[in-house]
N, C-alpha and C positions, 0 to 999 in steps of 0.2 A: 601489457593492454598496450599495442601499437595500433595507430589508426592510417589508413591510409591518404591517399592525396584526398583532398575534399572536393564535394561535388558543390560547385556555387549555384546551380538551380536545378532542382527536381521538383518541380509542383506534382506530376503525375504520382510520384512516390508517396508523397504527402499526402496525396487525396485518397488513394487506395489505402495508406495506414489509416485515416480518419474513418473511413466506411467499416474497416475489419476492427477498429476499436470500440464499434457501437455493441453492447450486451447482446446476445442472440434473445428473442423474446421467449420467456417459458422455461429457460435451463436454471441450470445451477452453477453457479461460479463457484470454483474447488480451487484454493490455492495455499499454497505452502511458500515461506520467505523464512530470511534472516536479516537482522536489522542490526548494522555495526555503527555505530555514533563515536564520536572525538571530538576534541577542541581545540583549541591553542597549547591548553597544558600536554605534554606529550606523554602522561602518565596516564591519562584521559582515554582510553579507546576500548571500546568492549560490544562483543557481538551479543545479543539475545535472541534466541530461538535454536531449533527451527519453531514457528508459528504457522497455526492451520486454521484455516475458516471456509467455511460454507456458507455463500448469499444465495437466495432464491432469488431469480431474478423476476419474479412476480408478485406484485402487490400482496398482499403489504409487506416483502421483503424480509422474511426470516430469516436470521441468520445464529452462525453458532462458530465461536471460537475457542480454539486452546493457544493461551497466549503466553509467552512469558516477556513479563511487561515492566517498566520501572519509569519513572518521573524524572530520577535524575538518567542524563545522559553519561553520567560516568560509573554506572551500578548497574550490576547485572541484577535484572526483574525476578519477580517471582512465578512460579506457575498459576496459572487459573483456567478455568471454564466459563466462558460467558455465553450470551445469546439475547436475541428477544424478537422484536420488528424493529425495523428502521423508518419506515410511516410515522408510526407512532410515539419512536425514541424511546421506547421501554431497553431495559438494560436488567438481564436478570444473571448473578453469577451462582454456580453451581456449589455448595459448601458440602463437601465431603460429610457424613456417609452418605446424606441424603435429603439434602435441602436447598430451595433457591430460594435466593434474599436479593430484591430490590437495589440496586444500585445507583448514582447520579453519574458514574464514570463513564464514558464513552469509549468502546473498545476495539471496534472494529471496523471503524470509519464509513464511508460512503457505499451504497449497493453499486456504484461505477467507480472501480480504484484506478482506472487508466483515464477518468474525466478532466484530469491536469493537462495530458498531453495533448487530447483529442480537441481541447478549447484552446490550446497555443495554435495547434494546427489550424485552426479557426480564425484566430485574431491575429495572425502572420508573424506570431514570436517564437515562431518554430521551426529549424534550420538544419536540413538534413546534410549531413556532415560525412555521408558515404560509411564504406564498410569498416569494419573494425574487427581485431583477432582478440577476442577478451576468453580466458582460460583454456585457450585450444578450439574456441569455439567461431565461427564467423557472423558477426552481430551488423545491425544497422545503427550509427548514433547520431542522435538529432538534439539538438540544441535547443534549449529552451531560454531566452531571457529571463535577466531577471525580474520578478514582479516590481510594480510600484506601489509605495506607501510601507514598505518594510519597515519593522520597527526601529532600526539601528541603521546609523548612517551609512550611506553608499551600497548598502547590500543590492539596489538594485542595479549594481553595474557585475555583479557575481551572475552568470548563467547555470544550470543545473542542466544534465546529462542522460537520457534516458536511452538505453541500449535495448532496441527488440530483434526478432527474430524477422528476417528478411522475408520470411514467406509468408508466415501467419501475423506480423506485425506484435505479435504478442509480447509482454517485458520480460526482461532478460535483467536489466539491473537500472537502478535509478542511482547517481549522484548529484546528493543536493547539499549546496552550504546553506541553506535556509530555515535550518532549524532552531527552533527555540524552544526556552523550558525553564521554568521556574521551580527549582530543586524543593523550598520551603516558602509558606506565604509570607509574603513583606519583600522576599530578597529578589536583586534585579534579573532580570530577561540574562539567560545563560544562553550565547548563540553555540551552536554544533553544527559540525557536517555530518551529512548522514548518508549512508550506501544500502540500500534495498538491493537485496538478491534473490530471485525467484528462485527457487528451485521444481517448482510446479503451479502451472497456472493454466486451467481448462475450463471449459464448458462442458459440463455433465446434463445427460437430459432429464426432462422435467419428471420422472419418472417420480412414484408414491416413496420407493425408498431412498433415491437421491433428495427429495424434500425433506423427507424425516433427518439426511443428517445436516439441515439447514435449521431444526426445530427443536430447540434445548429443551423444551418439556416432552416432544416424543421421546429423546435420548435416557430422560429420565421420568417416565411415566408414574412412578411410585414417591416422586419428592413430594415433599409438603413445602408451603409456601404462597406467595401469590398468583 
């Protein structure tokens, strides 16, 4: 990773990014990504993925995902397929060979995964740092100041970095020191560093076929369960 000379001020770029990061109405967000987590312990560094989700941008925001996920930031996760509706917070997990099971675990995040960056631009905590070469690709780097009220002392001084495509403004990589996990109930918070690397980020037309990709019931029409 190499960074060019930072831009001290570029409000036009940030304003265009904020507009471009608003999800188009009536589409289906399709994304694939890998998630690398690490702690101060040099033996703890794992990459889970690739993960894939489809999220309908129309209410009730049906979603479906193929995930490799673990509560422990130092462990390789297990594969699962889940989905539901974000508006009602319904979460269903597909259990082979043919069952849908209710779950209290939220798997797939909000219907607007770039809201953090868009909100940071709105509140002034985002700062354009110019172009960067990332794995041979030119991207734009945006520094987001650390959040206030973090659960561990000093973490608000640590920024996270969003790397976006300079033309579409879609996310390419997010590097953040603000991950926290409780591997087991009753254990203290574990702070970890995370890198989300997008392999695909696109908005598909809201056709019936694409909406079915975001509907776990449509993908398993004969499954028993709730």
